[in-house]
C-alpha positions in Angstrom: -36.7 15.1 28.5 -37.0 11.5 29.0 -38.5 8.9 26.5 -41.8 8.5 28.8 -42.5 12.0 28.3 -41.9 12.7 24.2 -44.3 9.4 23.9 -46.7 11.2 26.0 -46.1 14.4 23.8 -46.4 11.7 20.5 -49.5 10.2 21.9 -50.8 14.0 22.2 -50.0 14.9 18.6 -51.1 11.8 16.8 -54.9 12.7 19.1 -54.4 16.3 17.7 -52.7 16.7 14.7 -49.0 18.0 14.7 -49.2 21.7 13.2 -47.2 24.6 13.3 -49.3 26.2 15.8 -49.2 23.5 18.2 -45.4 23.4 17.7 -45.1 27.2 18.3 -47.6 27.2 21.7 -45.2 24.7 22.9 -42.4 26.3 22.6 -43.4 30.2 23.2 -41.2 30.9 26.9 -38.5 29.9 24.1 -39.7 32.2 22.0 -40.5 35.0 23.8 -37.2 34.5 25.7 -35.4 34.8 22.3 -37.6 37.9 21.2 -36.6 39.6 24.6 -32.9 38.9 23.9 -33.0 40.7 20.1 -34.5 43.3 21.4 -32.0 44.0 23.9 -29.7 43.5 21.7 -31.0 46.0 19.3 -31.7 48.0 22.4 -27.9 48.1 23.2 -26.7 49.3 19.8 -28.8 52.0 20.0 -27.5 53.5 23.2 -23.2 52.4 22.4 -23.5 51.6 18.6 -21.4 48.8 18.8 -21.8 46.6 16.1 -21.8 43.7 18.6 -25.2 43.9 19.7 -26.4 44.6 15.8 -24.2 40.5 15.4 -26.0 39.8 18.6 -29.3 40.4 17.4 -28.7 38.7 14.3 -27.6 35.3 15.5 -30.9 35.6 17.6 -33.0 36.1 14.8 -31.0 33.3 12.6 -32.1 31.0 15.3 -35.7 32.2 15.7 -35.9 31.3 11.8 -34.4 28.3 12.2 -36.9 27.1 14.5 -39.6 28.2 12.8 -38.3 26.6 9.3 -37.8 23.2 11.5 -41.3 23.5 12.7 -42.7 24.0 9.2 -41.1 21.0 8.0 -41.6 18.7 10.7 -45.7 19.9 10.6 -45.3 18.9 6.5 -43.7 15.7 7.4 -45.9 14.5 10.2 -48.7 12.4 7.7 -45.4 10.5 6.7 -44.2 9.9 10.5 -47.7 8.8 11.8 -47.9 6.6 9.5 -44.5 4.3 10.1 -44.8 4.8 13.8 -45.3 2.1 16.0 -48.0 3.4 18.3 -48.3 0.8 20.4 -44.7 0.7 21.5 -45.7 4.5 22.4 -48.3 3.7 23.9 -46.2 1.0 26.4 -43.4 3.4 26.9 -45.5 6.0 27.6 -47.3 3.9 30.3 -44.0 2.7 32.0 -44.5 -0.9 30.7 -42.0 -1.0 28.6 -38.1 -0.1 28.7 -35.6 1.4 26.5 
C-alpha cells in the first residue's frame, strides 16, 4: 500500500472512527481465506490422520488470533493516535500535494 492510499484510509478512520468491527470488515477476505485454510487443515487430518494437518490448522488459528488481538489493541489506542497525528500533513499526502 502506498502513502497516498494509507493517508486516505487514515482520513476515513478519522471521520468514521476506528473500531474493531471496521478493521474486521476491511480484512474480511484475509480472514475468510484463513478460515478456509483452517477448515482444509482439519479436513486433511480427518482424512489422513497426519498430525501435520493439525499443526497447520494451529498455525492458521494462531495467525487469526494474533490479528484479532492486534485489531483490538489498535482500536483501543485510536483516541490517542487521533490526537497526535498531524492531520493537515495527512490531507496533503492523500491529495497528492505532499511527497514523502
